[in-house]
N, C-alpha and C positions, 0 to 999 in steps of 0.2 A: 470420529468424535474426539474432542480434546480430552486429555487426561484430567481427572478430577483435581480441583484446586487443593483439596486436602492432602493429596499426595505430595504437593510441593511445599506445604507449610513447614515441613521439617527443615527445609533449606534456609529458613530465615526470611526476613523482609528486605526487599529491594527498596520499597518506598512506604512510608507511613505519614499520613496527614493527621494531625491532632488539633481539633478545634480551629481549623484554618479559616481566617477571614481575609479576604483580598478584594481589591477594587482599584479605583482610580481617583486621584485627588482626594484621598481619604474617604471616599464614598464606597461602602462595601457593595460588591456585586455577588460574592459568595460568602456564606456565613456558617461558621461552626462545622466545617467539613471534617468528617472522619472517614478516611479511605486508606486502604492498604493494597500493596501489590507484593506477592511473594516472589522469591527468586525463581526465575524461569517461567513465570506465569503470564498469561495474556488477559488483560482486564479492559473491558469496554466502558467508556464514560459516555452515556447517552443522555438525551434530553432535547427539548425544543430549542429553537433559536432564541438567543438571549438568556439562556438559563445560567450561563457562567462557565461553560466548558472550556472555552479558549482562555479565559481569565485564569482558570485553575491550572492549565498546562503552562501558561506563561509564568505564573508564580512559582511553580515547581522548578522550571528551567532557569530561574533567576533573572528573567526579563521584566519582572514586576515585583516590587517589594510587598511582602505580606503586611497586612494591618495588624494582625495578631495570630497567635497559634504557632505550631511547629510543622516543619517540613523535614522529615528524616529520610536520608538516603543512605542505605546500608548501615542504619543505626545511628548516624551522625546528623544532628540538627544543622541544616544548611540554609534555613530561612534567611533570606537577605544576602546570601553569597552571590557574587556576580556570575553571570552566565558563562563567561570564559573560564572561570575557575571550576565551575561545575562540569563543564565539558572535559576538563583535564581529569576529573574524578570519574569519568565514565558515563556521563549523562549526555544523551543526544536528542535533539528536538527536530522533527520534520514539521515545519510551521504550515499553517494554512496559507495557500498561495505559493508554496514551494521555495520562494526566495532564491531562485537560481540566477546566474549571471548569463544573460542572453548571448553575449559575445564570446563566452568560453565554450570549448568543446566538452563532450561527455568525459573524455579521458582527463582533460585539464581539471574539471571539477573533482574527479576522484583522486587525482594525485595531489591537488591542493589540500583537500580534506584529510588525506591519509599520510601527509608528509611526516607527521610525528609518530606514526604507528607502523612504519615499515611498508613493505609492498604486499598487499592482500588483494590486488586487483583480480588476479586469475580466480581465486577462491570466490570472490564476489560475483564475477561473471558467470560462474557455474550456478549460482543461486538466482541470478538475474540475467539469463542468457539473451534476452531481447536487447540489452544494452550493448552487447558485443558488436552487433551490426551497425551501430551508430556512434562508435567511439570517437570518430573524427568529425562528427557533426556538431554544430553549435547548438547550445541549449534552446536558443530562440527559434530554431527551425524544427524542433521535435514536436511530435503530437502531444496532446495532453497526457495520455497514458505513459508515453516515454518520459515526459518531464517528471511525472510523479515517481516513476521507477528510478530515475536519476536522483531525485530528492531523497528517496529511501536509501539508494546505494551510497550516496555521499555520507549519510549518517552511519551506515553500517561499516564503511571502510575505517571508521575510527574505533571499531570494536567496542561499542558501548555495552555497559552492564545494564543500563536502563534506557529504553527507547520510548520517547513520547511522540505520538503522531496525531496531528490535528487535521481532521477532515480529509482523509486520504482520497475520498471519492469526489471531492469538489469539482464540479464541472465535467465529470466523466460519464460516459454512457454506462448503463448497468452491466453490459457484457464485459466492459473493461474492468469495472469494479470487482466482478466475480473472479477475475484473474489476478487482481492485485491484492485484495484483502488476505487471501490465504498465505501470502508471503510473510505476514506477521506471525502466523502460526508456525511456519517453518523456522523463522528467526528464533523463536523461543525453543522449539523442539530440538533444532540442530545446533544452535549456538549457546543455548542456556540464557539468552537475553530476556530480561523482564520487559514487558510491553504494556504501556497504558495508552489507549488510543480513543480519540473522539470520532464518532461516526454517526451519520444520519440514516444509513441503510441498516435498520435495526435487526431485521431477520438475519442478514449476512453477518453482522457483527456478533450476534449471539452464536452463530454456527462455529466461529473460529475461537471464541473466548472461553476461558475457564469460569470467569465471574463477570458481573456487570453492576454498575451503579447508574441510577437515573437521577439527573439533576433537574429540579423544577424550582423556578424563582430563587435560585441561589442556594438551595438546600438539597440535601439528599432526600429524595422522595421514596426511593426503593433500591434495594440491593439484594444480591443473591447469586447462586450458581446459575450460569448461563442456561444449562439444561432445564432447570426449574422455571426460569423466566420464560423460556420458549413455550412452556406448557401453560403459562398463566397470562394469556394475551389480554384478557380484560383488565387484570390488575396492572399490567404494563401500560396499557392504554390510559388508564385512569391516572397513573403517576405522571404521564406527560401533561395532564391537565392540572397537576398540582393537588390531586385529591385521592392519593393512594389509599385504598382500603386497608383495614387491619388484616394482617396475615392470618 
């Protein structure tokens, strides 16, 4: 079971969203978001399709300009800072769809991503041993699970302080998801990396998380400790319908 989030609060905040509004062509998709991730904490961002989860991650990562509000990373407001500058400050995004280069090998992906951070390949392969057997294979020839592992490895080789992961389980069989999601828990526990991830497998997400937020129609419908939300299935289900009951 994950350590309680309150034990990590003393280490400060890796991420704070204050009244964040974001969308496209000045049309808001998410509104007045208040969200925080403590240092070394794993936080799940849950909700039905179209709730605004990907928009939120893209805005934090600098791929989408916020309409209003604040995005604080390690205490600094970075709202509107371009993605490449945020990456240099220790933020990494594993996007939905993985965004791999089909013609590059696994090793080439890792070395390209880690060229500014020294050689951490061996350390990474100890955490993701299944990548070792396919170092010389091109990404386009990997299985879905191997591709997702590579996408995570490419992000981790940059030694991020804050890791954002969008739909890690997309297109994967449940048995593969059960092997992949715990990697996020290990990243936080062994590296001290803060993790915010979007996931549709709610039960598994709550198993590895310290806390969770549920987005519905662009707003936070429910939030709390993962252990508590696992015990309140009816409230969790109702929040997916945008009608969370009062606690």
